[in-house]
C-alpha angles and dihedrals in degrees: 000000000000120000115253114261117237111252116252131196088274096047112099114236114232102226110208109200116164102154119137097251097042098106095042092045093049090053091050093047092050088051092051093045093053090056098040114122114249093240091064111090133191089249091055090051090051087053090051090050091054091047087056090053091053089049088053092051092045094049092050093046094048091049084083084074100040135348091231087077088074087077087069088056091050090050088047092057089057093048093045090052093050095051097037095046100043103044097075092032092056092049091053093042091055092037093235098124121158099194103193095036094044095045093049096046097040096052093040090056089044090058092047093046091049091052092050094049096047094041089051090051088051093049093050120093092250105063128034115241094236092057092047090051088059088058091047092050090053095049093047091047089055089047090053089053093050092051092047089050089056090054099046102029108018090238128124111199110204102175141044128191088004090298128110136169095295092052090047090053089053090049090050092047089052089049089051093050088049087054089055093046101046099029123200106260121124130006122341123260090257099038111268091001117076124219088243089057089051094048093047093046093049091051090049092050091050090052092050091047089050091053090053094048093045091049089055093047094048093046091054090049092052094044089056090050094046108034121192117278098214093134094059092047091051090049089055091049091052092051090052090054 
C-alpha cells in the first residue's frame, strides 16, 4: 500500500464531524450565511468570536465580585459560537476560502479562545486553577492530535464521542448555570474538593485518555500504510559485506 501523501495547500482536508448537533447546526449556519450582509467578512466574524471568548473570561473573573457576572460568560459563549462557527462557513458559502490563511488564523484563535475560557473558569471562585489546567491540557492535546492528523492523513477530526465544540459549549453553559444555582460558599461537596473541581477534573482526564487512545489508533493506521522496510536495509547490509 502506498504511503499517504502529506497534504499541501491545494489538498482538500477531509473534515470529520460526527457530533450530535452537526446536521442541525449546518442547516442553521447555511441559513445564517445566506442572510449575512455583504459588508460582514469572515475575518470580522473571527474577531467577534474572539470578543466572545474575552467576554467569557471576563465574566468568570468578575464572578469573584458577584455571581451575576456569570451571565456575561453565558452571553460570551453565544457570541463566541456565532463568530467561531460562521467565519469559515461564510467563506465556504461565498466560495472565498483562503485555505492556508483561514486554517492558520482559525485554529490559532481557537487555541487562544480555549485558553481564555478554561483560565477564566480556573480563576473563578468555583474551580481551582490547577484542576482547570488539567482540562486545558486535555483539550490542547486533542487539538494537537487533530492538527497532526491533517498533516499525515489529510483528515481534520472535529468531534469525539459524538461531541464537538458546540456540545462542549452547551456543557460549559450548564456548568455555569450550576455555579449560579449552587454557589461556592462553605465546604465543597466532597470535603475540601468541590463538585465543580471533580466535574472539571473528570472532563480533563477523559480528554487526555481520548488523546492517548486516538494516538494509538492513528499510529496503527499509519504503521499499516507505511510498513517497515527491514528487507531493503538487510539487502544493503549484505551488499556491503
